[in-house]
C-alpha atoms as a printed R data frame, in Angstrom:
    type eleno elety resid chain resno       x       y       z
1   ATOM     1    CA   UNK     A     1  88.633 -17.286  46.886
2   ATOM     2    CA   UNK     A     2  88.440 -20.953  46.066
3   ATOM     3    CA   UNK     A     3  86.580 -21.362  49.516
4   ATOM     4    CA   UNK     A     4  83.915 -18.851  48.521
5   ATOM     5    CA   UNK     A     5  83.266 -20.935  44.755
6   ATOM     6    CA   UNK     A     6  83.142 -23.959  46.754
7   ATOM     7    CA   UNK     A     7  80.647 -22.681  49.205
8   ATOM     8    CA   UNK     A     8  78.383 -21.002  46.253
9   ATOM     9    CA   UNK     A     9  78.382 -24.332  44.509
10  ATOM    10    CA   UNK     A    10  77.262 -26.370  47.372
11  ATOM    11    CA   UNK     A    11  74.170 -24.150  47.623
12  ATOM    12    CA   UNK     A    12  73.140 -24.346  44.194
13  ATOM    13    CA   UNK     A    13  73.266 -28.251  44.482
14  ATOM    14    CA   UNK     A    14  71.112 -27.947  47.545
15  ATOM    15    CA   UNK     A    15  68.494 -25.736  45.898
16  ATOM    16    CA   UNK     A    16  68.321 -27.601  42.369
17  ATOM    17    CA   UNK     A    17  65.781 -30.560  43.898
18  ATOM    18    CA   UNK     A    18  63.637 -27.487  45.219
19  ATOM    19    CA   UNK     A    19  63.624 -25.939  41.706
20  ATOM    20    CA   UNK     A    20  62.779 -29.094  40.141
21  ATOM    21    CA   UNK     A    21  59.948 -29.824  42.359
22  ATOM    22    CA   UNK     A    22  58.240 -26.678  42.147
23  ATOM    23    CA   UNK     A    23  58.280 -26.937  38.125
24  ATOM    24    CA   UNK     A    24  56.825 -30.374  38.552
25  ATOM    25    CA   UNK     A    25  54.246 -29.207  40.954
26  ATOM    26    CA   UNK     A    26  53.096 -26.006  38.789
27  ATOM    27    CA   UNK     A    27  52.850 -28.520  35.676
28  ATOM    28    CA   UNK     A    28  50.726 -30.786  37.547
29  ATOM    29    CA   UNK     A    29  48.102 -28.010  38.759
30  ATOM    30    CA   UNK     A    30  48.174 -26.655  34.872
31  ATOM    31    CA   UNK     A    31  47.271 -30.296  34.127
32  ATOM    32    CA   UNK     A    32  44.769 -30.530  36.588
33  ATOM    33    CA   UNK     A    33  43.209 -27.204  35.430
34  ATOM    34    CA   UNK     A    34  43.053 -28.541  31.585
35  ATOM    35    CA   UNK     A    35  41.645 -31.852  32.823
36  ATOM    36    CA   UNK     A    36  39.187 -29.947  34.624
37  ATOM    37    CA   UNK     A    37  37.958 -27.697  32.124
38  ATOM    38    CA   UNK     A    38  37.634 -30.551  29.681
39  ATOM    39    CA   UNK     A    39  35.485 -32.552  32.031
40  ATOM    40    CA   UNK     A    40  33.074 -29.935  32.603
41  ATOM    41    CA   UNK     A    41  32.928 -29.133  28.643
42  ATOM    42    CA   UNK     A    42  32.523 -32.878  28.291
43  ATOM    43    CA   UNK     A    43  29.763 -32.977  30.907
44  ATOM    44    CA   UNK     A    44  27.934 -29.789  29.321
45  ATOM    45    CA   UNK     A    45  28.023 -32.034  25.847
46  ATOM    46    CA   UNK     A    46  27.639 -35.147  27.559
47  ATOM    47    CA   UNK     A    47  23.904 -33.981  28.888
48  ATOM    48    CA   UNK     A    48  22.772 -32.670  25.266
49  ATOM    49    CA   UNK     A    49  24.327 -35.693  23.519
50  ATOM    50    CA   UNK     A    50  22.397 -38.108  26.161
51  ATOM    51    CA   UNK     A    51  19.395 -35.814  25.869
52  ATOM    52    CA   UNK     A    52  19.362 -36.538  21.691
53  ATOM    53    CA   UNK     A    53  20.240 -39.885  22.436
54  ATOM    54    CA   UNK     A    54  17.484 -41.095  24.546
55  ATOM    55    CA   UNK     A    55  15.441 -39.192  22.034
56  ATOM    56    CA   UNK     A    56  16.266 -41.168  19.039
57  ATOM    57    CA   UNK     A    57  18.056 -38.054  17.558
58  ATOM    58    CA   UNK     A    58  21.603 -38.772  15.898
59  ATOM    59    CA   UNK     A    59  23.596 -36.270  17.349
60  ATOM    60    CA   UNK     A    60  27.349 -37.068  17.498
61  ATOM    61    CA   UNK     A    61  30.189 -35.577  19.354
62  ATOM    62    CA   UNK     A    62  32.005 -34.417  16.771
63  ATOM    63    CA   UNK     A    63  29.185 -32.295  15.550
64  ATOM    64    CA   UNK     A    64  28.466 -30.867  18.945
65  ATOM    65    CA   UNK     A    65  32.246 -29.742  19.134
66  ATOM    66    CA   UNK     A    66  31.894 -28.477  15.649
67  ATOM    67    CA   UNK     A    67  28.885 -26.225  16.422
68  ATOM    68    CA   UNK     A    68  30.577 -25.104  19.599
69  ATOM    69    CA   UNK     A    69  33.368 -23.812  17.497
70  ATOM    70    CA   UNK     A    70  31.441 -22.105  15.038
71  ATOM    71    CA   UNK     A    71  29.498 -20.196  17.986
72  ATOM    72    CA   UNK     A    72  26.321 -21.952  17.176
73  ATOM    73    CA   UNK     A    73  23.677 -22.373  19.677
74  ATOM    74    CA   UNK     A    74  24.099 -26.293  19.802
75  ATOM    75    CA   UNK     A    75  21.488 -26.604  22.558
76  ATOM    76    CA   UNK     A    76  18.960 -24.828  20.141
77  ATOM    77    CA   UNK     A    77  19.676 -26.812  17.336
78  ATOM    78    CA   UNK     A    78  19.561 -30.524  19.235
79  ATOM    79    CA   UNK     A    79  16.273 -29.436  20.848
80  ATOM    80    CA   UNK     A    80  14.887 -28.667  17.214
81  ATOM    81    CA   UNK     A    81  16.021 -31.936  16.024
82  ATOM    82    CA   UNK     A    82  14.521 -33.961  18.702
83  ATOM    83    CA   UNK     A    83  11.494 -31.900  18.245
84  ATOM    84    CA   UNK     A    84  11.690 -32.955  14.408
85  ATOM    85    CA   UNK     A    85  12.388 -36.283  14.997
86  ATOM    86    CA   UNK     A    86   9.403 -37.208  17.804
87  ATOM    87    CA   UNK     A    87   7.172 -35.905  14.920
88  ATOM    88    CA   UNK     A    88   8.500 -38.423  12.999
89  ATOM    89    CA   UNK     A    89  10.570 -36.054  10.298
90  ATOM    90    CA   UNK     A    90  13.851 -36.887   9.207
91  ATOM    91    CA   UNK     A    91  16.197 -33.713   9.194
92  ATOM    92    CA   UNK     A    92  20.100 -33.658   9.768
93  ATOM    93    CA   UNK     A    93  22.053 -31.825  12.234
94  ATOM    94    CA   UNK     A    94  23.893 -30.174   9.388
95  ATOM    95    CA   UNK     A    95  20.865 -28.868   7.574
96  ATOM    96    CA   UNK     A    96  19.535 -27.125  10.745
97  ATOM    97    CA   UNK     A    97  22.943 -25.485  11.540
98  ATOM    98    CA   UNK     A    98  23.107 -24.445   7.683
99  ATOM    99    CA   UNK     A    99  20.064 -22.771   8.151
100 ATOM   100    CA   UNK     A   100  20.818 -21.247  11.402
101 ATOM   101    CA   UNK     A   101  24.137 -19.735  10.045
102 ATOM   102    CA   UNK     A   102  21.996 -18.488   7.328
103 ATOM   103    CA   UNK     A   103  19.979 -16.162   9.702
104 ATOM   104    CA   UNK     A   104  16.854 -18.013   9.296
105 ATOM   105    CA   UNK     A   105  14.724 -18.902  11.927
106 ATOM   106    CA   UNK     A   106  14.696 -22.583  12.642
107 ATOM   107    CA   UNK     A   107  12.263 -23.132  14.960
108 ATOM   108    CA   UNK     A   108   9.913 -21.643  13.144
109 ATOM   109    CA   UNK     A   109  10.941 -23.557  10.126
110 ATOM   110    CA   UNK     A   110  10.820 -27.165  12.308
111 ATOM   111    CA   UNK     A   111   7.297 -26.321  13.571
112 ATOM   112    CA   UNK     A   112   5.915 -25.509  10.181
113 ATOM   113    CA   UNK     A   113   7.518 -28.944   8.660
114 ATOM   114    CA   UNK     A   114   5.780 -30.485  11.339
115 ATOM   115    CA   UNK     A   115   2.393 -28.937  11.151
116 ATOM   116    CA   UNK     A   116   2.617 -29.257   7.351
117 ATOM   117    CA   UNK     A   117   3.209 -33.304   7.917
118 ATOM   118    CA   UNK     A   118   0.570 -33.690  10.168
119 ATOM   119    CA   UNK     A   119  -1.974 -31.608   7.683
120 ATOM   120    CA   UNK     A   120  -0.561 -33.865   4.769
121 ATOM   121    CA   UNK     A   121   0.792 -30.506   2.938
122 ATOM   122    CA   UNK     A   122   3.576 -31.017   0.712
123 ATOM   123    CA   UNK     A   123   6.203 -28.873   2.151
124 ATOM   124    CA   UNK     A   124  10.154 -29.708   1.579
125 ATOM   125    CA   UNK     A   125  12.862 -28.435   3.764
126 ATOM   126    CA   UNK     A   126  14.327 -26.679   0.965
127 ATOM   127    CA   UNK     A   127  11.263 -24.904   0.496
128 ATOM   128    CA   UNK     A   128  10.325 -24.325   4.045
129 ATOM   129    CA   UNK     A   129  13.677 -22.527   4.495
130 ATOM   130    CA   UNK     A   130  13.718 -20.522   1.246
131 ATOM   131    CA   UNK     A   131  10.455 -19.169   2.443
132 ATOM   132    CA   UNK     A   132  11.777 -18.275   6.004
133 ATOM   133    CA   UNK     A   133  14.854 -16.585   4.397
134 ATOM   134    CA   UNK     A   134  12.736 -14.560   2.010
135 ATOM   135    CA   UNK     A   135  11.169 -13.099   5.163
136 ATOM   136    CA   UNK     A   136   7.997 -14.656   5.352
137 ATOM   137    CA   UNK     A   137   6.600 -16.467   8.386
138 ATOM   138    CA   UNK     A   138   6.616 -20.038   7.226
139 ATOM   139    CA   UNK     A   139   4.753 -21.005  10.549
140 ATOM   140    CA   UNK     A   140   2.147 -18.458  10.035
141 ATOM   141    CA   UNK     A   141   1.702 -19.497   6.232
142 ATOM   142    CA   UNK     A   142   1.257 -23.293   6.904
143 ATOM   143    CA   UNK     A   143  -1.430 -22.254   9.843
144 ATOM   144    CA   UNK     A   144  -3.236 -20.485   7.125
145 ATOM   145    CA   UNK     A   145  -3.156 -23.260   4.894
146 ATOM   146    CA   UNK     A   146  -4.774 -25.360   7.594
147 ATOM   147    CA   UNK     A   147  -7.119 -22.602   9.061
148 ATOM   148    CA   UNK     A   148  -8.030 -19.851   6.410
149 ATOM   149    CA   UNK     A   149  -7.822 -16.544   7.213
150 ATOM   150    CA   UNK     A   150 -10.284 -13.653   6.833
151 ATOM   151    CA   UNK     A   151  -8.988 -10.445   5.388
152 ATOM   152    CA   UNK     A   152 -11.325  -7.394   5.741
153 ATOM   153    CA   UNK     A   153 -11.851  -5.211   2.354
154 ATOM   154    CA   UNK     A   154 -11.106  -2.547   2.902
155 ATOM   155    CA   UNK     A   155  -8.907  -3.173   6.160
156 ATOM   156    CA   UNK     A   156  -9.225   0.072   8.621
157 ATOM   157    CA   UNK     A   157  -6.009  -0.562  10.098
158 ATOM   158    CA   UNK     A   158  -4.058  -0.326   6.711
159 ATOM   159    CA   UNK     A   159  -6.094   2.494   5.420
160 ATOM   160    CA   UNK     A   160  -8.245   5.641   6.655
161 ATOM   161    CA   UNK     A   161 -11.589   4.140   4.677
162 ATOM   162    CA   UNK     A   162 -13.951   1.880   6.310
163 ATOM   163    CA   UNK     A   163 -16.020   0.963   3.297
164 ATOM   164    CA   UNK     A   164 -15.662   0.844  -0.841
165 ATOM   165    CA   UNK     A   165 -17.433   3.497  -2.196
166 ATOM   166    CA   UNK     A   166 -18.877   3.325  -5.743
167 ATOM   167    CA   UNK     A   167 -21.546   5.296  -7.837
168 ATOM   168    CA   UNK     A   168 -24.336   3.018 -10.013
169 ATOM   169    CA   UNK     A   169 -25.192   4.182 -13.380
170 ATOM   170    CA   UNK     A   170 -28.461   5.978 -11.797
171 ATOM   171    CA   UNK     A   171 -25.951   8.117  -9.722
172 ATOM   172    CA   UNK     A   172 -26.678   6.657  -6.381
173 ATOM   173    CA   UNK     A   173 -23.569   6.153  -4.117
174 ATOM   174    CA   UNK     A   174 -23.388   2.838  -2.420
175 ATOM   175    CA   UNK     A   175 -20.749   1.987   0.546
176 ATOM   176    CA   UNK     A   176 -19.971  -1.519   0.612
177 ATOM   177    CA   UNK     A   177 -17.905  -3.589   2.849
178 ATOM   178    CA   UNK     A   178 -16.756  -7.261   2.236
179 ATOM   179    CA   UNK     A   179 -14.719  -9.889   4.030
180 ATOM   180    CA   UNK     A   180 -12.204 -11.976   1.896
181 ATOM   181    CA   UNK     A   181 -11.426 -15.788   2.989
182 ATOM   182    CA   UNK     A   182  -7.948 -16.972   1.966
183 ATOM   183    CA   UNK     A   183  -5.568 -19.468   2.677
184 ATOM   184    CA   UNK     A   184  -1.833 -19.718   1.575
185 ATOM   185    CA   UNK     A   185  -0.678 -21.540  -1.097
186 ATOM   186    CA   UNK     A   186   2.721 -22.663  -0.059
187 ATOM   187    CA   UNK     A   187   4.042 -22.824  -3.746
188 ATOM   188    CA   UNK     A   188   3.799 -19.199  -4.403
189 ATOM   189    CA   UNK     A   189   4.838 -18.053  -1.217
190 ATOM   190    CA   UNK     A   190   8.413 -16.983  -2.509
191 ATOM   191    CA   UNK     A   191   7.707 -14.054  -4.976
192 ATOM   192    CA   UNK     A   192   3.911 -13.887  -4.447
193 ATOM   193    CA   UNK     A   193   2.186 -10.799  -3.918
194 ATOM   194    CA   UNK     A   194   0.950 -10.152  -0.278
195 ATOM   195    CA   UNK     A   195  -2.671  -9.423   1.246
196 ATOM   196    CA   UNK     A   196  -2.425  -5.535   0.515
197 ATOM   197    CA   UNK     A   197  -2.528  -6.778  -3.483
198 ATOM   198    CA   UNK     A   198  -5.752  -9.133  -2.550
199 ATOM   199    CA   UNK     A   199  -7.722  -6.108  -1.012
200 ATOM   200    CA   UNK     A   200  -6.901  -3.724  -3.865
201 ATOM   201    CA   UNK     A   201  -8.100  -6.108  -6.644
202 ATOM   202    CA   UNK     A   202 -11.188  -7.153  -4.576
203 ATOM   203    CA   UNK     A   203 -11.908  -3.358  -4.069
204 ATOM   204    CA   UNK     A   204 -11.304  -2.570  -7.560
205 ATOM   205    CA   UNK     A   205 -13.759  -5.692  -8.592
206 ATOM   206    CA   UNK     A   206 -16.412  -4.366  -6.114
207 ATOM   207    CA   UNK     A   207 -16.461  -0.597  -7.637
208 ATOM   208    CA   UNK     A   208 -16.457  -2.280 -11.237
209 ATOM   209    CA   UNK     A   209 -19.516  -4.510 -10.395
210 ATOM   210    CA   UNK     A   210 -21.535  -1.562  -8.661
211 ATOM   211    CA   UNK     A   211 -20.471   0.700 -11.309
212 ATOM   212    CA   UNK     A   212 -22.109  -1.528 -13.807
213 ATOM   213    CA   UNK     A   213 -25.457  -1.786 -12.216
214 ATOM   214    CA   UNK     A   214 -28.348  -0.060 -13.790
215 ATOM   215    CA   UNK     A   215 -29.666   1.147 -10.523
216 ATOM   216    CA   UNK     A   216 -28.398   0.687  -6.877
217 ATOM   217    CA   UNK     A   217 -31.794  -1.187  -6.189
218 ATOM   218    CA   UNK     A   218 -30.035  -4.176  -8.255
219 ATOM   219    CA   UNK     A   219 -27.155  -4.365  -6.004
220 ATOM   220    CA   UNK     A   220 -29.349  -4.100  -2.509
221 ATOM   221    CA   UNK     A   221 -31.567  -6.482  -3.925
222 ATOM   222    CA   UNK     A   222 -28.719  -9.007  -4.914
223 ATOM   223    CA   UNK     A   223 -25.600  -8.186  -2.832
224 ATOM   224    CA   UNK     A   224 -24.106 -11.630  -3.912
225 ATOM   225    CA   UNK     A   225 -23.761 -10.489  -7.353
226 ATOM   226    CA   UNK     A   226 -20.784  -8.515  -6.095
227 ATOM   227    CA   UNK     A   227 -19.051 -11.484  -4.971
228 ATOM   228    CA   UNK     A   228 -19.790 -13.875  -7.952
229 ATOM   229    CA   UNK     A   229 -18.354 -11.202 -10.000
230 ATOM   230    CA   UNK     A   230 -15.395 -10.364  -8.224
231 ATOM   231    CA   UNK     A   231 -14.602 -14.316  -7.803
232 ATOM   232    CA   UNK     A   232 -14.870 -14.999 -11.833
233 ATOM   233    CA   UNK     A   233 -12.127 -12.486 -12.371
234 ATOM   234    CA   UNK     A   234  -9.689 -14.858 -10.716
235 ATOM   235    CA   UNK     A   235  -7.931 -11.978  -8.595
236 ATOM   236    CA   UNK     A   236  -5.697 -14.161  -6.517
237 ATOM   237    CA   UNK     A   237  -3.615 -14.849  -9.527
238 ATOM   238    CA   UNK     A   238   0.162 -14.242  -8.987
239 ATOM   239    CA   UNK     A   239  -0.447 -13.902  -4.986
240 ATOM   240    CA   UNK     A   240   0.724 -15.927  -2.211
241 ATOM   241    CA   UNK     A   241  -3.100 -16.765  -1.356
242 ATOM   242    CA   UNK     A   242  -6.025 -18.763  -2.631
243 ATOM   243    CA   UNK     A   243  -9.378 -16.770  -2.338
244 ATOM   244    CA   UNK     A   244 -11.798 -19.188  -1.024
245 ATOM   245    CA   UNK     A   245 -14.688 -16.717  -0.640
246 ATOM   246    CA   UNK     A   246 -16.107 -13.136  -0.724
247 ATOM   247    CA   UNK     A   247 -18.681 -12.240   1.357
248 ATOM   248    CA   UNK     A   248 -20.494  -8.786   1.430
249 ATOM   249    CA   UNK     A   249 -20.820  -7.762   4.936
250 ATOM   250    CA   UNK     A   250 -22.617  -4.597   4.458
251 ATOM   251    CA   UNK     A   251 -24.246  -2.194   1.848
252 ATOM   252    CA   UNK     A   252 -25.349   1.130   2.600
253 ATOM   253    CA   UNK     A   253 -26.486   3.828   0.621
254 ATOM   254    CA   UNK     A   254 -24.724   7.112   0.239
255 ATOM   255    CA   UNK     A   255 -25.063  10.379  -1.537
256 ATOM   256    CA   UNK     A   256 -27.068  11.118  -4.956
257 ATOM   257    CA   UNK     A   257 -23.852  11.685  -6.481
258 ATOM   258    CA   UNK     A   258 -25.908  12.065  -9.939
259 ATOM   259    CA   UNK     A   259 -27.965  14.661  -8.564
260 ATOM   260    CA   UNK     A   260 -25.232  16.551  -7.172
261 ATOM   261    CA   UNK     A   261 -23.194  16.462 -10.610
262 ATOM   262    CA   UNK     A   262 -26.249  17.311 -12.581
263 ATOM   263    CA   UNK     A   263 -26.884  20.368 -10.158
264 ATOM   264    CA   UNK     A   264 -23.007  21.238 -10.676
265 ATOM   265    CA   UNK     A   265 -23.778  21.011 -14.248
266 ATOM   266    CA   UNK     A   266 -26.397  23.467 -14.618
267 ATOM   267    CA   UNK     A   267 -24.801  25.811 -12.357
268 ATOM   268    CA   UNK     A   268 -22.039  25.542 -14.883
269 ATOM   269    CA   UNK     A   269 -24.558  25.908 -17.867
270 ATOM   270    CA   UNK     A   270 -26.131  28.995 -16.013
271 ATOM   271    CA   UNK     A   271 -22.825  30.905 -15.371
272 ATOM   272    CA   UNK     A   272 -21.838  30.087 -19.384
273 ATOM   273    CA   UNK     A   273 -24.994  31.047 -20.615
274 ATOM   274    CA   UNK     A   274 -24.864  34.536 -18.286
275 ATOM   275    CA   UNK     A   275 -21.546  35.170 -19.517
276 ATOM   276    CA   UNK     A   276 -22.761  34.594 -23.373
277 ATOM   277    CA   UNK     A   277 -25.196  37.079 -22.642
278 ATOM   278    CA   UNK     A   278 -23.623  39.778 -21.306
279 ATOM   279    CA   UNK     A   279 -21.163  39.252 -24.250
280 ATOM   280    CA   UNK     A   280 -23.752  39.909 -26.775
281 ATOM   281    CA   UNK     A   281 -25.162  42.746 -24.469
282 ATOM   282    CA   UNK     A   282 -21.779  44.412 -24.631
283 ATOM   283    CA   UNK     A   283 -21.212  43.724 -28.527
284 ATOM   284    CA   UNK     A   284 -24.958  45.455 -28.796
285 ATOM   285    CA   UNK     A   285 -23.818  48.392 -26.763
286 ATOM   286    CA   UNK     A   286 -20.705  48.698 -28.762
287 ATOM   287    CA   UNK     A   287 -22.687  48.449 -31.829
288 ATOM   288    CA   UNK     A   288 -24.819  51.372 -30.819
289 ATOM   289    CA   UNK     A   289 -22.308  53.904 -29.912
290 ATOM   290    CA   UNK     A   290 -20.887  52.985 -33.020
291 ATOM   291    CA   UNK     A   291 -23.886  53.907 -34.945
292 ATOM   292    CA   UNK     A   292 -24.369  57.007 -32.649
293 ATOM   293    CA   UNK     A   293 -21.035  57.841 -33.883
294 ATOM   294    CA   UNK     A   294 -21.736  57.439 -37.367
295 ATOM   295    CA   UNK     A   295 -25.074  59.336 -36.954
296 ATOM   296    CA   UNK     A   296 -23.398  62.331 -35.356
297 ATOM   297    CA   UNK     A   297 -20.577  62.144 -38.095
298 ATOM   298    CA   UNK     A   298 -23.340  62.345 -40.751
299 ATOM   299    CA   UNK     A   299 -25.210  65.120 -39.077
300 ATOM   300    CA   UNK     A   300 -22.312  67.144 -39.286
301 ATOM   301    CA   UNK     A   301 -21.859  66.745 -43.008
302 ATOM   302    CA   UNK     A   302 -25.503  67.982 -43.760
303 ATOM   303    CA   UNK     A   303 -24.377  72.004 -43.427
304 ATOM   304    CA   UNK     A   304 -22.004  71.160 -45.886
305 ATOM   305    CA   UNK     A   305 -24.325  69.021 -48.312
306 ATOM   306    CA   UNK     A   306 -26.682  71.997 -47.791
307 ATOM   307    CA   UNK     A   307 -24.386  74.935 -48.803
308 ATOM   308    CA   UNK     A   308 -23.082  72.640 -52.068
309 ATOM   309    CA   UNK     A   309 -26.830  72.143 -52.908
310 ATOM   310    CA   UNK     A   310 -27.429  76.019 -52.654
311 ATOM   311    CA   UNK     A   311 -24.463  76.660 -54.759
312 ATOM   312    CA   UNK     A   312 -25.232  74.062 -57.280
313 ATOM   313    CA   UNK     A   313 -28.840  75.274 -57.701
314 ATOM   314    CA   UNK     A   314 -30.359  71.955 -56.232
315 ATOM   315    CA   UNK     A   315 -31.851  73.508 -52.982
316 ATOM   316    CA   UNK     A   316 -34.045  76.731 -53.141
317 ATOM   317    CA   UNK     A   317 -34.909  79.141 -50.065
318 ATOM   318    CA   UNK     A   318 -38.275  77.703 -49.909
319 ATOM   319    CA   UNK     A   319 -37.291  74.099 -49.907
320 ATOM   320    CA   UNK     A   320 -35.136  74.956 -46.827
321 ATOM   321    CA   UNK     A   321 -37.753  76.530 -44.996
322 ATOM   322    CA   UNK     A   322 -39.977  73.635 -45.734
323 ATOM   323    CA   UNK     A   323 -37.573  71.130 -44.394
324 ATOM   324    CA   UNK     A   324 -37.169  73.241 -41.303
325 ATOM   325    CA   UNK     A   325 -40.789  73.482 -40.622
326 ATOM   326    CA   UNK     A   326 -40.781  69.765 -40.886
327 ATOM   327    CA   UNK     A   327 -38.011  69.323 -38.142
328 ATOM   328    CA   UNK     A   328 -39.954  71.466 -35.968
329 ATOM   329    CA   UNK     A   329 -42.842  69.655 -36.618
330 ATOM   330    CA   UNK     A   330 -41.315  66.353 -35.743
331 ATOM   331    CA   UNK     A   331 -39.454  67.408 -32.533
332 ATOM   332    CA   UNK     A   332 -42.797  68.941 -31.159
333 ATOM   333    CA   UNK     A   333 -44.276  65.319 -31.659
334 ATOM   334    CA   UNK     A   334 -41.515  63.885 -30.023
335 ATOM   335    CA   UNK     A   335 -41.980  66.056 -27.112
336 ATOM   336    CA   UNK     A   336 -45.495  65.406 -26.817
337 ATOM   337    CA   UNK     A   337 -44.863  61.910 -27.110
338 ATOM   338    CA   UNK     A   338 -42.507  61.646 -24.268
339 ATOM   339    CA   UNK     A   339 -44.193  60.998 -20.818
340 ATOM   340    CA   UNK     A   340 -43.770  63.646 -17.977
341 ATOM   341    CA   UNK     A   341 -40.801  63.425 -15.700
342 ATOM   342    CA   UNK     A   342 -42.065  62.387 -12.326
343 ATOM   343    CA   UNK     A   343 -41.429  64.926  -9.483
344 ATOM   344    CA   UNK     A   344 -38.865  63.574  -6.851
């Protein structure tokens, strides 16, 4: 038994150095892998950091690591910062990252700030990010400020109508088209009305101007009176745009609405007159029937009256025969006066 224990202890003494060697080798392998991963991460950060350094964009390693930990596309942020710095703007990495985490479009904001700076438009980072987060395309707004936009009125793409229809005071319908030239008002982009409001207001002004004209010829002779009247109303108030001009593209003559309305009114008057005449005829017929009924009723009372006259002595027999003769003579005269009936 003692010999077996001694043999076991000798075996453990021989294998102990081999186990320590395995643990050390495993630790070295893990350390090597860790160093390799750190080196690869360093290389990826180093490329971006070097690109920013050469572009004079101040981006620190700690900022890159922080963006990576916050799952921010640090390459996207650095590229936009480089673009801004090369254009002469001063933007911090924190500002761009903050707008990215808020769900904004960093590229649009950066390009809008660059375009505004080149065009001498007063646009701050705070305003640009607010407009972008409000759902407006800040880049398109700046482009519209530099290069005015033409809005058709009405817009066939948004409505089923191709013209604005209005009626002059003489009853003639006019069909007009207008083109509104606008540019974006950066200060009113947040909370300002959109293109639909501009189209609606211009259309309303066109209808009012045409409707206030004495004749359609006045509008055809001077179409610019529509644009002048509409511009004087300040229709761009409260909108995100500034109206530069309103040009009447086309004016066509439509239907004679006044004549159609007069014809419809005459038809209605005729129907009303017919109804009144029919009412009077029915009343006359009813009155005639009523009078006939009274005549029949009074004729039925004649024998009674004559009997009473005989009893009271107010009517004699000769008076009665004389009355009958007069009645017979009257009936004969009526028969002679009637025209003969035509044979069928």
